[in-house]
C-alpha positions in Angstrom: -44.3 -15.3 -13.6 -45.9 -18.4 -15.1 -42.9 -20.8 -14.9 -41.0 -21.6 -11.7 -40.6 -19.8 -8.4 -39.9 -16.1 -7.7 -36.8 -14.9 -5.8 -38.5 -15.0 -2.4 -39.9 -18.5 -2.9 -36.4 -19.8 -3.9 -34.8 -18.1 -0.9 -37.3 -19.7 1.5 -36.7 -23.1 -0.1 -32.9 -22.7 0.3 -33.4 -21.7 3.9 -35.5 -24.8 4.5 -32.7 -27.0 3.0 -30.2 -25.3 5.2 -32.3 -26.0 8.3 -33.4 -29.5 7.6 -31.0 -31.3 5.2 -27.9 -33.0 6.5 -25.3 -34.1 3.9 -24.3 -37.8 4.4 -20.5 -37.4 4.1 -20.1 -41.1 4.8 -21.4 -41.8 1.3 -18.5 -39.9 -0.2 -16.0 -42.0 1.8 -17.9 -45.2 0.9 -17.0 -44.4 -2.7 -13.3 -44.1 -2.1 -13.2 -47.2 0.2 -15.0 -49.3 -2.5 -12.5 -48.2 -5.2 -9.6 -48.7 -2.9 -10.4 -52.4 -2.8 -10.6 -52.7 -6.6 -7.7 -54.5 -8.3 -7.1 -52.0 -11.2 -4.3 -49.6 -12.3 -4.3 -46.4 -10.2 -5.4 -44.2 -13.1 -8.5 -46.4 -13.7 -9.3 -46.3 -10.0 -8.9 -42.5 -10.0 -11.3 -42.1 -12.9 -13.8 -44.4 -11.1 -13.6 -42.4 -7.9 -13.9 -39.1 -9.8 -16.9 -40.2 -11.8 -18.7 -41.8 -8.9 -18.2 -38.8 -6.7 -19.6 -36.5 -9.4 -22.7 -38.7 -9.6 -23.0 -38.6 -5.8 -22.9 -34.8 -5.9 -25.8 -34.8 -8.4 -27.7 -37.4 -6.3 -27.3 -35.2 -3.2 -28.9 -32.3 -5.1 -31.7 -34.5 -6.2 -32.3 -35.6 -2.6 -32.3 -31.9 -1.4 -34.8 -31.0 -4.1 -37.1 -33.9 -3.1 -36.8 -32.8 0.6 -38.3 -29.4 -0.1 -40.3 -30.1 -3.3 -38.1 -28.2 -5.6 -38.1 -28.9 -9.4 -35.5 -27.4 -11.6 -36.6 -25.5 -14.6 -33.3 -26.2 -16.4 -34.0 -28.0 -19.7 -32.1 -29.8 -22.4 -31.0 -27.1 -24.9 -30.9 -24.4 -22.3 -27.3 -23.3 -21.9 -27.3 -19.8 -20.4 -25.2 -21.0 -17.5 -22.6 -22.4 -20.0 -21.4 -18.8 -20.4 -20.1 -18.5 -16.8 -16.4 -18.8 -16.0 -15.6 -22.4 -15.0 -12.6 -22.5 -12.7 -11.2 -25.9 -11.5 -8.1 -27.4 -10.1 -5.4 -29.0 -12.1 -6.4 -32.3 -10.4 -9.9 -32.0 -11.6 -8.8 -31.0 -15.1 -6.5 -34.1 -15.3 -9.3 -36.4 -14.2 -11.7 -34.8 -16.7 -9.2 -35.3 -19.5 -8.5 -38.9 -18.5 -12.3 -39.5 -18.6 -12.6 -37.9 -22.0 -9.7 -40.0 -23.3 -11.9 -43.0 -22.5 -14.8 -41.8 -24.6 -15.4 -44.0 -27.7 -13.2 -43.0 -30.7 -15.9 -41.1 -32.7 -17.0 -39.1 -29.7 -13.5 -38.3 -28.5 -12.3 -37.1 -32.0 -15.4 -35.0 -32.4 -14.7 -33.3 -29.0 -11.0 -32.8 -29.8 -11.9 -31.2 -33.1 -14.5 -29.0 -31.5 -11.9 -27.8 -28.9 -9.3 -27.1 -31.5 -11.8 -25.0 -33.5 -13.0 -23.3 -30.4 -9.6 -21.6 -29.8 -9.6 -20.4 -33.4 -13.1 -19.1 -33.4 -13.0 -17.3 -30.1 -9.3 -16.2 -30.1 -10.1 -12.5 -29.8 -12.6 -12.9 -27.1 -10.3 -15.2 -25.1 -7.7 -12.4 -25.1 -10.2 -10.3 -23.1 -11.0 -12.9 -20.4 -10.4 -11.3 -16.9 -7.7 -12.5 -14.5 -9.3 -15.2 -12.3 -6.8 -14.8 -9.5 -8.4 -11.7 -8.0 -10.3 -12.0 -4.8 -13.6 -10.3 -6.0 -15.1 -13.2 -8.0 -18.4 -11.4 -8.5 -16.6 -8.8 -10.7 -14.8 -11.6 -12.6 -18.1 -13.4 -13.2 -19.8 -10.2 -14.5 -16.9 -9.2 -16.8 -16.7 -12.8 -18.1 -20.4 -13.1 -18.7 -20.4 -9.9 -20.7 -18.0 -11.5 -23.1 -20.7 -14.1 -24.0 -17.9 -16.7 -24.3 -19.4 -20.2 -24.4 -17.8 -23.1 -22.4 -15.1 -24.9 -24.3 -17.2 -28.1 -23.9 -20.5 -26.6 -25.2 -21.8 -27.6 -28.6 -23.4 -24.2 -29.5 -25.4 -25.7 -32.3 -27.3 -28.1 -30.1 -26.7 -26.2 -26.8 -25.5 -29.4 -25.2 -22.4 -30.3 -23.2 -20.1 -32.6 -25.0 -18.9 -34.2 -21.8 -22.1 -34.0 -19.8 -21.6 -37.0 -17.5 -18.2 -35.8 -16.4 -18.9 -32.1 -16.4 -17.2 -30.2 -13.5 -18.6 -29.5 -10.1 -19.4 -25.8 -10.8 -21.6 -26.9 -13.7 -23.6 -29.5 -11.9 -24.2 -27.5 -8.7 -25.6 -24.4 -10.5 -29.4 -24.7 -10.8 -32.4 -22.6 -11.7 -35.9 -23.1 -10.2 -37.3 -19.9 -11.7 -38.6 -18.8 -15.1 -35.8 -19.6 -17.7 -36.4 -16.1 -19.1 -34.6 -14.7 -16.1 -31.4 -16.5 -17.2 -31.9 -15.2 -20.7 -32.5 -11.6 -19.6 -30.0 -11.2 -16.8 -26.2 -11.7 -16.9 -26.2 -12.7 -13.2 -29.7 -13.7 -12.2 -30.2 -13.5 -8.5 -32.9 -16.3 -8.5 -30.4 -19.1 -9.4 -29.0 -21.4 -6.8 -25.5 -22.8 -6.3 -25.0 -25.9 -4.2 -21.3 -25.1 -4.0 -21.1 -26.4 -0.4 -21.1 -29.9 -1.9 -17.6 -29.2 -3.2 -16.1 -29.7 0.3 -17.1 -33.4 0.8 -16.3 -34.1 -2.8 -12.8 -32.7 -2.8 -12.1 -34.0 0.8 -12.9 -37.6 -0.4 -10.7 -37.2 -3.5 -7.9 -35.8 -1.4 -8.1 -38.7 1.1 -8.1 -41.3 -1.8 -5.0 -39.6 -3.2 -3.3 -39.7 0.2 -3.8 -43.4 0.3 -2.4 -43.8 -3.2 0.5 -41.5 -2.4 1.3 -43.7 0.7 1.1 -46.8 -1.5 3.7 -45.3 -3.8 1.8 -44.1 -6.9 -0.8 -41.4 -7.8 -0.6 -42.2 -11.5 -1.0 -39.1 -13.7 -1.7 -36.9 -10.7 1.1 -34.9 -9.1 0.1 -35.0 -5.4 -0.5 -32.7 -3.6 0.5 -29.9 -6.1 -2.4 -30.5 -8.5 -4.9 -29.8 -5.7 -3.8 -26.2 -5.4 -3.3 -25.0 -9.0 -6.5 -23.5 -10.5 -7.3 -22.1 -13.9 -10.2 -21.6 -16.3 -11.5 -24.9 -17.8 -10.7 -23.6 -21.3 -7.1 -23.0 -20.4 -6.8 -26.6 -19.1 -8.4 -27.9 -22.2 -6.0 -25.9 -24.4 -3.0 -27.3 -22.5 -4.3 -30.8 -23.1 -4.1 -30.2 -26.9 -0.5 -29.3 -26.8 
C-alpha cells in the first residue's frame, strides 16, 4: 500500500498512544471556568463553551498524533465517513442548532434550504434507517452504511461539511491513517481509528457548566438534565429544527 499505514501499524500506534498519552482534563474545565466568568446571556455562554470544547477535542487529537508521529490521510473532499450514522444527544443537537443560527445570513439560509431538500431527496432511504436504540451498534452501523445515506450536513456536490467547525464529536474523532482507498472499498474499514474516549471529558465539562447554570437559575434553551439523556440520529434532530 503506497499511502498511509497498514492495519498492524495503526494498531501499534494506537497502543503507543494508550500507553504514553495522558489527557489533560484540566484544560476542559479551564474552558468552562473561563466562560463562567464572562458577562453574557446564558445561551451565548453555552455556545462559547460548546465550540471551545469541540476545538479542544480536535487539539487533543492533534497532540496525540504528534506524540506518535501519526498523520491523517483524510483530505478535503473525502467524505466516506459522512455516510456513517451520527447519533448525538438532544443537548448537543440544540447547541449545534444554536451555533448554526449564528452563521451569517447567506450561509444559514443555504444550509436550511439544503436540509429541507435533503428530506425530500432521501425520503425513501430515510424510511429504511435502522432503529438506533438497539444495543448492538455494529449491526446498526453496517445496516446504515449499506443505505449510502449521506449526512444531513454534507454538501454532496463538493463533499464538504456545511457546518464543519461545529461538527459533532463522532465526526471529529473518527480518523484514517491508511490508504483512502480502504474507506472507499469497505463499508466498515478496520484500519480507521475512533478517539471516542475524548467524549467523556467533553461531556463531563459540559455537564458541569450546566450544573452551575442550573444552580444560578437558568440554562437557557437547554432543558437540564433531560437533554443530556435523549439521543437520536443527527438528521432527526435537524428535521425537528425545521418544524
